[in-house]
KOLKOL-273872 format. One record per residue (C-alpha): residue number from 1; chain; x, y, z. Coordinates in steps of 0.25 Angstrom, whole numbers. Layout:
<vozas>
<voza k="NUM" c="A" xx="X" yy="Y" zz="Z"/>
...
</vozas>
This chain:
<vozas>
<voza k="1" c="A" xx="412" yy="93" zz="366"/>
<voza k="2" c="A" xx="412" yy="90" zz="382"/>
<voza k="3" c="A" xx="399" yy="88" zz="387"/>
<voza k="4" c="A" xx="400" yy="91" zz="402"/>
<voza k="5" c="A" xx="384" yy="91" zz="408"/>
<voza k="6" c="A" xx="378" yy="96" zz="396"/>
<voza k="7" c="A" xx="363" yy="96" zz="394"/>
<voza k="8" c="A" xx="356" yy="98" zz="381"/>
<voza k="9" c="A" xx="353" yy="111" zz="384"/>
<voza k="10" c="A" xx="365" yy="116" zz="386"/>
<voza k="11" c="A" xx="370" yy="108" zz="374"/>
<voza k="12" c="A" xx="362" yy="116" zz="365"/>
<voza k="13" c="A" xx="364" yy="130" zz="374"/>
<voza k="14" c="A" xx="381" yy="127" zz="371"/>
<voza k="15" c="A" xx="380" yy="122" zz="356"/>
<voza k="16" c="A" xx="369" yy="134" zz="352"/>
<voza k="17" c="A" xx="381" yy="144" zz="354"/>
<voza k="18" c="A" xx="395" yy="138" zz="357"/>
<voza k="19" c="A" xx="394" yy="126" zz="346"/>
<voza k="20" c="A" xx="384" yy="129" zz="336"/>
<voza k="21" c="A" xx="394" yy="132" zz="326"/>
<voza k="22" c="A" xx="400" yy="119" zz="330"/>
<voza k="23" c="A" xx="389" yy="110" zz="329"/>
<voza k="24" c="A" xx="385" yy="117" zz="314"/>
<voza k="25" c="A" xx="399" yy="115" zz="309"/>
<voza k="26" c="A" xx="397" yy="101" zz="312"/>
<voza k="27" c="A" xx="382" yy="100" zz="308"/>
<voza k="28" c="A" xx="379" yy="88" zz="299"/>
<voza k="29" c="A" xx="373" yy="93" zz="286"/>
<voza k="30" c="A" xx="357" yy="89" zz="285"/>
<voza k="31" c="A" xx="356" yy="89" zz="270"/>
<voza k="32" c="A" xx="370" yy="92" zz="266"/>
<voza k="33" c="A" xx="379" yy="81" zz="261"/>
<voza k="34" c="A" xx="392" yy="86" zz="267"/>
<voza k="35" c="A" xx="392" yy="72" zz="276"/>
<voza k="36" c="A" xx="396" yy="60" zz="265"/>
<voza k="37" c="A" xx="387" yy="51" zz="276"/>
<voza k="38" c="A" xx="375" yy="59" zz="271"/>
<voza k="39" c="A" xx="377" yy="57" zz="256"/>
<voza k="40" c="A" xx="383" yy="44" zz="255"/>
<voza k="41" c="A" xx="371" yy="32" zz="254"/>
<voza k="42" c="A" xx="364" yy="27" zz="267"/>
<voza k="43" c="A" xx="370" yy="15" zz="273"/>
<voza k="44" c="A" xx="357" yy="9" zz="272"/>
<voza k="45" c="A" xx="358" yy="7" zz="258"/>
<voza k="46" c="A" xx="372" yy="4" zz="257"/>
<voza k="47" c="A" xx="379" yy="17" zz="260"/>
<voza k="48" c="A" xx="390" yy="21" zz="269"/>
<voza k="49" c="A" xx="388" yy="22" zz="284"/>
<voza k="50" c="A" xx="388" yy="36" zz="292"/>
<voza k="51" c="A" xx="395" yy="28" zz="301"/>
<voza k="52" c="A" xx="403" yy="16" zz="301"/>
<voza k="53" c="A" xx="409" yy="17" zz="316"/>
<voza k="54" c="A" xx="402" yy="10" zz="326"/>
<voza k="55" c="A" xx="397" yy="15" zz="341"/>
<voza k="56" c="A" xx="402" yy="15" zz="356"/>
<voza k="57" c="A" xx="397" yy="1" zz="362"/>
<voza k="58" c="A" xx="390" yy="1" zz="372"/>
<voza k="59" c="A" xx="391" yy="-1" zz="386"/>
<voza k="60" c="A" xx="404" yy="5" zz="387"/>
<voza k="61" c="A" xx="413" yy="-3" zz="397"/>
<voza k="62" c="A" xx="426" yy="1" zz="403"/>
<voza k="63" c="A" xx="436" yy="-8" zz="408"/>
<voza k="64" c="A" xx="438" yy="-1" zz="421"/>
<voza k="65" c="A" xx="425" yy="-5" zz="426"/>
<voza k="66" c="A" xx="429" yy="-21" zz="424"/>
<voza k="67" c="A" xx="436" yy="-22" zz="437"/>
<voza k="68" c="A" xx="425" yy="-18" zz="447"/>
<voza k="69" c="A" xx="414" yy="-25" zz="439"/>
<voza k="70" c="A" xx="424" yy="-38" zz="442"/>
<voza k="71" c="A" xx="426" yy="-33" zz="455"/>
<voza k="72" c="A" xx="411" yy="-34" zz="457"/>
<voza k="73" c="A" xx="410" yy="-47" zz="450"/>
<voza k="74" c="A" xx="421" yy="-55" zz="458"/>
<voza k="75" c="A" xx="416" yy="-51" zz="472"/>
<voza k="76" c="A" xx="403" yy="-57" zz="469"/>
<voza k="77" c="A" xx="397" yy="-46" zz="475"/>
<voza k="78" c="A" xx="386" yy="-44" zz="463"/>
<voza k="79" c="A" xx="373" yy="-42" zz="472"/>
<voza k="80" c="A" xx="372" yy="-27" zz="475"/>
<voza k="81" c="A" xx="368" yy="-33" zz="490"/>
<voza k="82" c="A" xx="384" yy="-38" zz="491"/>
<voza k="83" c="A" xx="390" yy="-26" zz="484"/>
<voza k="84" c="A" xx="391" yy="-11" zz="482"/>
<voza k="85" c="A" xx="393" yy="-9" zz="468"/>
<voza k="86" c="A" xx="377" yy="-6" zz="466"/>
<voza k="87" c="A" xx="375" yy="1" zz="476"/>
<voza k="88" c="A" xx="387" yy="11" zz="472"/>
<voza k="89" c="A" xx="381" yy="12" zz="460"/>
<voza k="90" c="A" xx="370" yy="17" zz="465"/>
<voza k="91" c="A" xx="375" yy="28" zz="473"/>
<voza k="92" c="A" xx="382" yy="32" zz="460"/>
<voza k="93" c="A" xx="371" yy="32" zz="451"/>
<voza k="94" c="A" xx="362" yy="39" zz="459"/>
<voza k="95" c="A" xx="374" yy="51" zz="460"/>
<voza k="96" c="A" xx="376" yy="50" zz="444"/>
<voza k="97" c="A" xx="361" yy="53" zz="442"/>
<voza k="98" c="A" xx="358" yy="62" zz="454"/>
<voza k="99" c="A" xx="349" yy="52" zz="461"/>
<voza k="100" c="A" xx="347" yy="49" zz="476"/>
<voza k="101" c="A" xx="348" yy="35" zz="474"/>
<voza k="102" c="A" xx="349" yy="23" zz="464"/>
<voza k="103" c="A" xx="346" yy="10" zz="465"/>
<voza k="104" c="A" xx="352" yy="1" zz="455"/>
<voza k="105" c="A" xx="344" yy="-12" zz="447"/>
<voza k="106" c="A" xx="345" yy="-21" zz="438"/>
<voza k="107" c="A" xx="339" yy="-15" zz="426"/>
<voza k="108" c="A" xx="333" yy="-3" zz="423"/>
<voza k="109" c="A" xx="319" yy="-7" zz="422"/>
<voza k="110" c="A" xx="320" yy="-14" zz="437"/>
<voza k="111" c="A" xx="324" yy="1" zz="440"/>
<voza k="112" c="A" xx="310" yy="4" zz="434"/>
<voza k="113" c="A" xx="303" yy="-6" zz="441"/>
<voza k="114" c="A" xx="308" yy="-2" zz="454"/>
<voza k="115" c="A" xx="306" yy="11" zz="452"/>
<voza k="116" c="A" xx="292" yy="9" zz="448"/>
<voza k="117" c="A" xx="289" yy="-2" zz="459"/>
<voza k="118" c="A" xx="294" yy="6" zz="470"/>
<voza k="119" c="A" xx="287" yy="19" zz="466"/>
<voza k="120" c="A" xx="274" yy="11" zz="468"/>
<voza k="121" c="A" xx="270" yy="6" zz="451"/>
<voza k="122" c="A" xx="263" yy="-5" zz="453"/>
<voza k="123" c="A" xx="252" yy="-14" zz="446"/>
<voza k="124" c="A" xx="240" yy="-7" zz="442"/>
<voza k="125" c="A" xx="248" yy="8" zz="440"/>
<voza k="126" c="A" xx="251" yy="15" zz="428"/>
<voza k="127" c="A" xx="266" yy="21" zz="424"/>
<voza k="128" c="A" xx="266" yy="34" zz="414"/>
<voza k="129" c="A" xx="277" yy="29" zz="405"/>
<voza k="130" c="A" xx="285" yy="34" zz="393"/>
<voza k="131" c="A" xx="283" yy="22" zz="380"/>
<voza k="132" c="A" xx="296" yy="28" zz="374"/>
<voza k="133" c="A" xx="304" yy="19" zz="383"/>
<voza k="134" c="A" xx="312" yy="7" zz="385"/>
<voza k="135" c="A" xx="301" yy="-7" zz="387"/>
<voza k="136" c="A" xx="307" yy="-6" zz="400"/>
<voza k="137" c="A" xx="299" yy="6" zz="406"/>
<voza k="138" c="A" xx="285" yy="0" zz="402"/>
<voza k="139" c="A" xx="290" yy="-16" zz="407"/>
<voza k="140" c="A" xx="291" yy="-10" zz="420"/>
<voza k="141" c="A" xx="277" yy="-4" zz="421"/>
<voza k="142" c="A" xx="271" yy="-15" zz="416"/>
<voza k="143" c="A" xx="279" yy="-24" zz="426"/>
<voza k="144" c="A" xx="274" yy="-17" zz="437"/>
<voza k="145" c="A" xx="260" yy="-19" zz="432"/>
<voza k="146" c="A" xx="256" yy="-6" zz="429"/>
<voza k="147" c="A" xx="253" yy="2" zz="416"/>
<voza k="148" c="A" xx="263" yy="8" zz="409"/>
<voza k="149" c="A" xx="255" yy="21" zz="402"/>
<voza k="150" c="A" xx="262" yy="28" zz="392"/>
<voza k="151" c="A" xx="263" yy="44" zz="391"/>
<voza k="152" c="A" xx="268" yy="45" zz="377"/>
<voza k="153" c="A" xx="281" yy="51" zz="372"/>
<voza k="154" c="A" xx="285" yy="63" zz="370"/>
<voza k="155" c="A" xx="293" yy="61" zz="355"/>
<voza k="156" c="A" xx="303" yy="73" zz="357"/>
<voza k="157" c="A" xx="307" yy="69" zz="369"/>
<voza k="158" c="A" xx="307" yy="53" zz="369"/>
<voza k="159" c="A" xx="302" yy="52" zz="383"/>
<voza k="160" c="A" xx="287" yy="52" zz="390"/>
<voza k="161" c="A" xx="279" yy="65" zz="386"/>
<voza k="162" c="A" xx="275" yy="71" zz="399"/>
<voza k="163" c="A" xx="262" yy="79" zz="394"/>
<voza k="164" c="A" xx="258" yy="62" zz="391"/>
<voza k="165" c="A" xx="259" yy="59" zz="405"/>
<voza k="166" c="A" xx="246" yy="65" zz="412"/>
<voza k="167" c="A" xx="235" yy="59" zz="402"/>
<voza k="168" c="A" xx="242" yy="44" zz="406"/>
<voza k="169" c="A" xx="241" yy="46" zz="421"/>
<voza k="170" c="A" xx="227" yy="39" zz="427"/>
<voza k="171" c="A" xx="225" yy="34" zz="442"/>
<voza k="172" c="A" xx="234" yy="23" zz="441"/>
<voza k="173" c="A" xx="246" yy="31" zz="437"/>
<voza k="174" c="A" xx="259" yy="30" zz="447"/>
<voza k="175" c="A" xx="272" yy="33" zz="439"/>
<voza k="176" c="A" xx="277" yy="40" zz="428"/>
<voza k="177" c="A" xx="289" yy="32" zz="422"/>
<voza k="178" c="A" xx="294" yy="43" zz="412"/>
<voza k="179" c="A" xx="307" yy="36" zz="402"/>
<voza k="180" c="A" xx="321" yy="46" zz="400"/>
<voza k="181" c="A" xx="321" yy="37" zz="389"/>
<voza k="182" c="A" xx="333" yy="37" zz="379"/>
<voza k="183" c="A" xx="339" yy="47" zz="390"/>
<voza k="184" c="A" xx="329" yy="58" zz="387"/>
<voza k="185" c="A" xx="324" yy="63" zz="399"/>
<voza k="186" c="A" xx="308" yy="64" zz="400"/>
<voza k="187" c="A" xx="301" yy="76" zz="405"/>
<voza k="188" c="A" xx="302" yy="75" zz="420"/>
<voza k="189" c="A" xx="297" yy="87" zz="423"/>
<voza k="190" c="A" xx="283" yy="86" zz="418"/>
<voza k="191" c="A" xx="282" yy="71" zz="421"/>
<voza k="192" c="A" xx="288" yy="72" zz="436"/>
<voza k="193" c="A" xx="275" yy="85" zz="436"/>
<voza k="194" c="A" xx="266" yy="75" zz="432"/>
<voza k="195" c="A" xx="269" yy="64" zz="442"/>
<voza k="196" c="A" xx="270" yy="73" zz="453"/>
<voza k="197" c="A" xx="255" yy="78" zz="448"/>
<voza k="198" c="A" xx="250" yy="63" zz="447"/>
<voza k="199" c="A" xx="257" yy="59" zz="460"/>
<voza k="200" c="A" xx="267" yy="49" zz="451"/>
<voza k="201" c="A" xx="279" yy="42" zz="453"/>
<voza k="202" c="A" xx="291" yy="46" zz="441"/>
<voza k="203" c="A" xx="300" yy="34" zz="437"/>
<voza k="204" c="A" xx="309" yy="39" zz="427"/>
<voza k="205" c="A" xx="315" yy="29" zz="416"/>
<voza k="206" c="A" xx="329" yy="32" zz="417"/>
<voza k="207" c="A" xx="333" yy="20" zz="410"/>
<voza k="208" c="A" xx="339" yy="29" zz="400"/>
<voza k="209" c="A" xx="345" yy="41" zz="405"/>
<voza k="210" c="A" xx="355" yy="41" zz="413"/>
<voza k="211" c="A" xx="360" yy="57" zz="414"/>
<voza k="212" c="A" xx="349" yy="63" zz="407"/>
<voza k="213" c="A" xx="345" yy="75" zz="414"/>
<voza k="214" c="A" xx="331" yy="84" zz="417"/>
<voza k="215" c="A" xx="332" yy="96" zz="422"/>
<voza k="216" c="A" xx="347" yy="95" zz="428"/>
<voza k="217" c="A" xx="344" yy="80" zz="435"/>
<voza k="218" c="A" xx="345" yy="67" zz="430"/>
<voza k="219" c="A" xx="335" yy="58" zz="424"/>
<voza k="220" c="A" xx="330" yy="47" zz="435"/>
<voza k="221" c="A" xx="332" yy="57" zz="447"/>
<voza k="222" c="A" xx="318" yy="64" zz="442"/>
<voza k="223" c="A" xx="306" yy="54" zz="445"/>
<voza k="224" c="A" xx="304" yy="48" zz="458"/>
<voza k="225" c="A" xx="313" yy="34" zz="452"/>
<voza k="226" c="A" xx="322" yy="35" zz="441"/>
<voza k="227" c="A" xx="326" yy="20" zz="434"/>
<voza k="228" c="A" xx="339" yy="18" zz="426"/>
<voza k="229" c="A" xx="345" yy="7" zz="417"/>
<voza k="230" c="A" xx="358" yy="2" zz="415"/>
<voza k="231" c="A" xx="357" yy="-9" zz="404"/>
<voza k="232" c="A" xx="367" yy="-9" zz="395"/>
<voza k="233" c="A" xx="364" yy="1" zz="384"/>
<voza k="234" c="A" xx="364" yy="11" zz="394"/>
<voza k="235" c="A" xx="372" yy="23" zz="397"/>
<voza k="236" c="A" xx="376" yy="16" zz="412"/>
<voza k="237" c="A" xx="375" yy="3" zz="408"/>
<voza k="238" c="A" xx="378" yy="-12" zz="416"/>
<voza k="239" c="A" xx="370" yy="-21" zz="407"/>
<voza k="240" c="A" xx="358" yy="-22" zz="415"/>
<voza k="241" c="A" xx="353" yy="-11" zz="426"/>
<voza k="242" c="A" xx="348" yy="-1" zz="433"/>
<voza k="243" c="A" xx="345" yy="11" zz="443"/>
<voza k="244" c="A" xx="334" yy="18" zz="450"/>
<voza k="245" c="A" xx="334" yy="32" zz="453"/>
<voza k="246" c="A" xx="328" yy="40" zz="466"/>
<voza k="247" c="A" xx="330" yy="50" zz="476"/>
<voza k="248" c="A" xx="320" yy="44" zz="486"/>
<voza k="249" c="A" xx="326" yy="36" zz="497"/>
<voza k="250" c="A" xx="315" yy="28" zz="502"/>
<voza k="251" c="A" xx="310" yy="26" zz="487"/>
<voza k="252" c="A" xx="325" yy="20" zz="482"/>
<voza k="253" c="A" xx="326" yy="11" zz="494"/>
<voza k="254" c="A" xx="312" yy="5" zz="491"/>
<voza k="255" c="A" xx="319" yy="2" zz="475"/>
<voza k="256" c="A" xx="331" yy="-1" zz="482"/>
<voza k="257" c="A" xx="321" yy="-12" zz="490"/>
<voza k="258" c="A" xx="313" yy="-15" zz="478"/>
<voza k="259" c="A" xx="326" yy="-19" zz="469"/>
<voza k="260" c="A" xx="332" yy="-27" zz="479"/>
<voza k="261" c="A" xx="319" yy="-38" zz="482"/>
<voza k="262" c="A" xx="312" yy="-30" zz="490"/>
<voza k="263" c="A" xx="322" yy="-28" zz="504"/>
<voza k="264" c="A" xx="323" yy="-15" zz="512"/>
<voza k="265" c="A" xx="332" yy="-5" zz="507"/>
<voza k="266" c="A" xx="336" yy="9" zz="513"/>
<voza k="267" c="A" xx="327" yy="14" zz="526"/>
<voza k="268" c="A" xx="317" yy="1" zz="524"/>
<voza k="269" c="A" xx="329" yy="-9" zz="531"/>
<voza k="270" c="A" xx="325" yy="0" zz="543"/>
<voza k="271" c="A" xx="309" yy="-5" zz="541"/>
<voza k="272" c="A" xx="309" yy="-18" zz="533"/>
<voza k="273" c="A" xx="318" yy="-33" zz="533"/>
<voza k="274" c="A" xx="315" yy="-40" zz="523"/>
<voza k="275" c="A" xx="309" yy="-41" zz="510"/>
<voza k="276" c="A" xx="297" yy="-29" zz="513"/>
<voza k="277" c="A" xx="296" yy="-24" zz="499"/>
<voza k="278" c="A" xx="294" yy="-30" zz="485"/>
<voza k="279" c="A" xx="306" yy="-30" zz="475"/>
<voza k="280" c="A" xx="315" yy="-39" zz="467"/>
<voza k="281" c="A" xx="328" yy="-40" zz="463"/>
<voza k="282" c="A" xx="332" yy="-28" zz="453"/>
<voza k="283" c="A" xx="347" yy="-25" zz="457"/>
<voza k="284" c="A" xx="358" yy="-22" zz="450"/>
<voza k="285" c="A" xx="371" yy="-32" zz="452"/>
<voza k="286" c="A" xx="384" yy="-26" zz="456"/>
<voza k="287" c="A" xx="392" yy="-27" zz="445"/>
<voza k="288" c="A" xx="382" yy="-20" zz="437"/>
<voza k="289" c="A" xx="383" yy="-8" zz="445"/>
<voza k="290" c="A" xx="399" yy="-9" zz="444"/>
<voza k="291" c="A" xx="396" yy="-6" zz="429"/>
<voza k="292" c="A" xx="385" yy="4" zz="430"/>
<voza k="293" c="A" xx="397" yy="12" zz="441"/>
<voza k="294" c="A" xx="406" yy="11" zz="429"/>
<voza k="295" c="A" xx="398" yy="15" zz="419"/>
<voza k="296" c="A" xx="394" yy="26" zz="426"/>
<voza k="297" c="A" xx="407" yy="32" zz="424"/>
<voza k="298" c="A" xx="404" yy="36" zz="408"/>
<voza k="299" c="A" xx="390" yy="39" zz="410"/>
<voza k="300" c="A" xx="392" yy="55" zz="412"/>
<voza k="301" c="A" xx="404" yy="55" zz="401"/>
<voza k="302" c="A" xx="392" yy="49" zz="391"/>
<voza k="303" c="A" xx="380" yy="54" zz="393"/>
<voza k="304" c="A" xx="386" yy="69" zz="388"/>
<voza k="305" c="A" xx="393" yy="62" zz="377"/>
<voza k="306" c="A" xx="380" yy="57" zz="373"/>
<voza k="307" c="A" xx="374" yy="70" zz="376"/>
<voza k="308" c="A" xx="383" yy="77" zz="368"/>
<voza k="309" c="A" xx="382" yy="69" zz="358"/>
<voza k="310" c="A" xx="366" yy="69" zz="356"/>
<voza k="311" c="A" xx="366" yy="85" zz="356"/>
<voza k="312" c="A" xx="375" yy="84" zz="344"/>
<voza k="313" c="A" xx="365" yy="74" zz="337"/>
<voza k="314" c="A" xx="354" yy="83" zz="341"/>
<voza k="315" c="A" xx="360" yy="94" zz="334"/>
<voza k="316" c="A" xx="363" yy="87" zz="323"/>
<voza k="317" c="A" xx="351" yy="76" zz="321"/>
<voza k="318" c="A" xx="341" yy="89" zz="321"/>
<voza k="319" c="A" xx="344" yy="94" zz="308"/>
<voza k="320" c="A" xx="340" yy="80" zz="300"/>
<voza k="321" c="A" xx="325" yy="83" zz="297"/>
<voza k="322" c="A" xx="317" yy="71" zz="303"/>
<voza k="323" c="A" xx="327" yy="68" zz="314"/>
<voza k="324" c="A" xx="320" yy="72" zz="327"/>
<voza k="325" c="A" xx="331" yy="72" zz="341"/>
<voza k="326" c="A" xx="324" yy="71" zz="354"/>
<voza k="327" c="A" xx="321" yy="82" zz="361"/>
<voza k="328" c="A" xx="323" yy="82" zz="377"/>
<voza k="329" c="A" xx="310" yy="83" zz="387"/>
<voza k="330" c="A" xx="309" yy="96" zz="395"/>
<voza k="331" c="A" xx="318" yy="98" zz="407"/>
<voza k="332" c="A" xx="329" yy="87" zz="402"/>
<voza k="333" c="A" xx="343" yy="91" zz="400"/>
<voza k="334" c="A" xx="350" yy="81" zz="393"/>
<voza k="335" c="A" xx="346" yy="63" zz="388"/>
<voza k="336" c="A" xx="354" yy="54" zz="391"/>
<voza k="337" c="A" xx="352" yy="48" zz="378"/>
<voza k="338" c="A" xx="352" yy="34" zz="380"/>
<voza k="339" c="A" xx="349" yy="35" zz="365"/>
<voza k="340" c="A" xx="350" yy="46" zz="358"/>
<voza k="341" c="A" xx="333" yy="46" zz="351"/>
<voza k="342" c="A" xx="327" yy="55" zz="339"/>
<voza k="343" c="A" xx="315" yy="55" zz="330"/>
<voza k="344" c="A" xx="315" yy="51" zz="316"/>
<voza k="345" c="A" xx="306" yy="56" zz="306"/>
<voza k="346" c="A" xx="304" yy="49" zz="296"/>
<voza k="347" c="A" xx="295" yy="60" zz="286"/>
<voza k="348" c="A" xx="309" yy="68" zz="285"/>
<voza k="349" c="A" xx="314" yy="57" zz="280"/>
<voza k="350" c="A" xx="304" yy="53" zz="269"/>
<voza k="351" c="A" xx="298" yy="44" zz="278"/>
<voza k="352" c="A" xx="309" yy="34" zz="281"/>
<voza k="353" c="A" xx="305" yy="24" zz="291"/>
<voza k="354" c="A" xx="313" yy="26" zz="304"/>
<voza k="355" c="A" xx="318" yy="11" zz="305"/>
<voza k="356" c="A" xx="324" yy="13" zz="290"/>
<voza k="357" c="A" xx="331" yy="27" zz="296"/>
<voza k="358" c="A" xx="336" yy="18" zz="309"/>
<voza k="359" c="A" xx="342" yy="6" zz="298"/>
<voza k="360" c="A" xx="348" yy="18" zz="290"/>
<voza k="361" c="A" xx="354" yy="24" zz="301"/>
<voza k="362" c="A" xx="360" yy="12" zz="307"/>
<voza k="363" c="A" xx="365" yy="8" zz="294"/>
<voza k="364" c="A" xx="374" yy="21" zz="294"/>
<voza k="365" c="A" xx="381" yy="17" zz="306"/>
<voza k="366" c="A" xx="371" yy="23" zz="318"/>
<voza k="367" c="A" xx="363" yy="13" zz="327"/>
<voza k="368" c="A" xx="350" yy="19" zz="328"/>
<voza k="369" c="A" xx="335" yy="14" zz="335"/>
<voza k="370" c="A" xx="321" yy="16" zz="333"/>
<voza k="371" c="A" xx="320" yy="14" zz="349"/>
<voza k="372" c="A" xx="307" yy="11" zz="356"/>
<voza k="373" c="A" xx="295" yy="6" zz="348"/>
<voza k="374" c="A" xx="280" yy="6" zz="355"/>
<voza k="375" c="A" xx="281" yy="-4" zz="364"/>
<voza k="376" c="A" xx="269" yy="-3" zz="371"/>
<voza k="377" c="A" xx="264" yy="-10" zz="358"/>
<voza k="378" c="A" xx="274" yy="-21" zz="360"/>
<voza k="379" c="A" xx="265" yy="-31" zz="367"/>
<voza k="380" c="A" xx="271" yy="-29" zz="382"/>
<voza k="381" c="A" xx="259" yy="-20" zz="385"/>
<voza k="382" c="A" xx="247" yy="-30" zz="383"/>
<voza k="383" c="A" xx="255" yy="-42" zz="386"/>
<voza k="384" c="A" xx="254" yy="-33" zz="399"/>
<voza k="385" c="A" xx="240" yy="-28" zz="400"/>
<voza k="386" c="A" xx="236" yy="-42" zz="396"/>
<voza k="387" c="A" xx="242" yy="-46" zz="408"/>
<voza k="388" c="A" xx="234" yy="-52" zz="419"/>
<voza k="389" c="A" xx="240" yy="-42" zz="429"/>
<voza k="390" c="A" xx="235" yy="-30" zz="421"/>
<voza k="391" c="A" xx="221" yy="-37" zz="417"/>
<voza k="392" c="A" xx="220" yy="-37" zz="431"/>
<voza k="393" c="A" xx="227" yy="-22" zz="436"/>
<voza k="394" c="A" xx="220" yy="-13" zz="426"/>
<voza k="395" c="A" xx="206" yy="-13" zz="420"/>
<voza k="396" c="A" xx="203" yy="-17" zz="407"/>
<voza k="397" c="A" xx="201" yy="-3" zz="401"/>
<voza k="398" c="A" xx="212" yy="4" zz="406"/>
<voza k="399" c="A" xx="222" yy="-10" zz="397"/>
<voza k="400" c="A" xx="213" yy="-6" zz="386"/>
<voza k="401" c="A" xx="215" yy="10" zz="388"/>
<voza k="402" c="A" xx="230" yy="7" zz="390"/>
<voza k="403" c="A" xx="231" yy="-1" zz="377"/>
<voza k="404" c="A" xx="224" yy="11" zz="368"/>
<voza k="405" c="A" xx="234" yy="21" zz="377"/>
<voza k="406" c="A" xx="247" yy="14" zz="371"/>
<voza k="407" c="A" xx="240" yy="16" zz="357"/>
<voza k="408" c="A" xx="242" yy="31" zz="360"/>
<voza k="409" c="A" xx="257" yy="34" zz="362"/>
<voza k="410" c="A" xx="258" yy="42" zz="347"/>
<voza k="411" c="A" xx="271" yy="50" zz="352"/>
<voza k="412" c="A" xx="278" yy="38" zz="357"/>
<voza k="413" c="A" xx="274" yy="31" zz="344"/>
<voza k="414" c="A" xx="280" yy="40" zz="336"/>
<voza k="415" c="A" xx="292" yy="40" zz="343"/>
<voza k="416" c="A" xx="295" yy="26" zz="341"/>
<voza k="417" c="A" xx="293" yy="28" zz="326"/>
<voza k="418" c="A" xx="303" yy="40" zz="324"/>
<voza k="419" c="A" xx="315" yy="36" zz="337"/>
<voza k="420" c="A" xx="328" yy="34" zz="333"/>
<voza k="421" c="A" xx="338" yy="32" zz="343"/>
<voza k="422" c="A" xx="352" yy="33" zz="344"/>
<voza k="423" c="A" xx="361" yy="24" zz="353"/>
<voza k="424" c="A" xx="368" yy="29" zz="366"/>
<voza k="425" c="A" xx="382" yy="24" zz="363"/>
<voza k="426" c="A" xx="381" yy="34" zz="349"/>
<voza k="427" c="A" xx="381" yy="45" zz="358"/>
<voza k="428" c="A" xx="395" yy="41" zz="364"/>
<voza k="429" c="A" xx="401" yy="44" zz="351"/>
<voza k="430" c="A" xx="408" yy="55" zz="345"/>
<voza k="431" c="A" xx="403" yy="70" zz="338"/>
<voza k="432" c="A" xx="406" yy="63" zz="322"/>
<voza k="433" c="A" xx="398" yy="51" zz="328"/>
<voza k="434" c="A" xx="386" yy="59" zz="330"/>
<voza k="435" c="A" xx="389" yy="64" zz="316"/>
<voza k="436" c="A" xx="388" yy="50" zz="311"/>
<voza k="437" c="A" xx="371" yy="49" zz="317"/>
<voza k="438" c="A" xx="368" yy="63" zz="312"/>
<voza k="439" c="A" xx="376" yy="61" zz="298"/>
<voza k="440" c="A" xx="369" yy="45" zz="297"/>
<voza k="441" c="A" xx="355" yy="51" zz="300"/>
<voza k="442" c="A" xx="356" yy="64" zz="290"/>
<voza k="443" c="A" xx="363" yy="52" zz="280"/>
<voza k="444" c="A" xx="349" yy="45" zz="281"/>
<voza k="445" c="A" xx="341" yy="58" zz="280"/>
<voza k="446" c="A" xx="349" yy="62" zz="267"/>
<voza k="447" c="A" xx="347" yy="48" zz="259"/>
<voza k="448" c="A" xx="333" yy="44" zz="267"/>
<voza k="449" c="A" xx="327" yy="41" zz="253"/>
<voza k="450" c="A" xx="338" yy="30" zz="250"/>
<voza k="451" c="A" xx="328" yy="23" zz="260"/>
<voza k="452" c="A" xx="316" yy="27" zz="256"/>
</vozas>
C-alpha cells in the first residue's frame, strides 16, 4: 500500500471499508495455533526464535552524498561564517516543516538552551516540563538555574497531561516546555490556551518529532519556538546537531546572536557593534549541514513508511491481551514514530515481570527497550537543589515542597514500569517483518507460563 500524505485518521477511514477484508485475511490469530512460531518453545527457553533475520542498520548513508562532504572538507571552510551549507540547510529545513526560520545548532540540547535563554527563562524561574522525556529536557532547565516543575504524564498518549498543568503554575512560572516524545504530538491546543491565560511562553521539545503533525501543522511550529535534534539515532541524522525554529524574525535574530557568541544579527546589526548580547558557541559545522541536506532527501518517504507500518501494528497488537497501544492526543494527526511504544500489562501475562517479557521478546529476534525510568529520582535533582545557586535562589520551603512534588507523579511512575519501545529502523521494514513482531509477542503471551 502506497502512503501519500496519509494521516492516522485517513488510514482508519480507508481500512474500515476498503481494506477491512485484507486486514482480516492476514489477521494473526491471538489464541490459535495456525502460526507455528506461536506453538514452538520460547527462544528464551531454547526454542526457535520467531525471527532470525536482522534489521536495517541506522543511520543509512547515501554514497551520492560523499562528494559534497569531501568538497567541504577539502575547501577548509568548515565554519559557517566561511561557508554556505549551514545557511542552505536552515532554509531547506524551515521550508520542510513550514516554519518561517530555522537556526542550525550544535545539538538538540543547545537548541533548547538557546530557546530558553532568548524567551527569558532565567535563574529562579520555574518551567512546567513533561517528566517522560530524554534527560536533556531536564538538564536545560537546570542549567538555566530554573526549576523543572513536572506535570504528570497522560499514560495513553505518553505526553504531558494538559489537565495537570495549571495546578503547577506559580508566580515564578515563565514557560511551558511540552515534549513530543517518541514523535507523539502533545496536546498543543490546550497547552497554548493555558499559556495565553497565564502569559507564559511555550517552547516545543520536538527533538524526536520531525514531520509529526498536529491539526495539519508540523510539530515545532506550534509554540513560540520549536527545537529539534539531529543526533545519530534521529530520523535526519548528522552525528550531532540541532535546530531552533520560529516565525518571529526578532526572536530568531536573537537566537542567532545567542548561538554565535552574542554577535548582533539581522536588524540588530544596524543598532549594535561588538558583542552586545550574552551568548555562546552553539554553531553547527558546514560538513554536518551537508550530511543533513542529503539525509533530508529520504525523510518524507521514510516517515510515510513508518506511519504505514505503525498503523498496521496498531491494528494487530491491540488484539493481544495486556498489550495497550499508544493513543494520539486530541488534535494530533500523526506521530513521527521515533520509537513505537505500547504498554505492557503484566496481569494479563500471569504476573510475568516486564523485564522478563523484554528479554523474551529480544530472544525472539525483536529488539526492544523499557524506555525511560523515573529520572527525577536518579540524583540529579538533589545535586541541583543542594547546590549553592539553588540554595540562594529558592527558599527552603519551596525546595522542600518541590521534593514532595517529585513523589507525586503516579501516572508517570506507572508508565515507566509498563512502557515498551520498538525502534524506528524496524518500522522501515516490510509488512511480513511487522508480522514477526506481532507473532513474537503473541508467542510470549501464549507460552507465558514457561517463564513464570
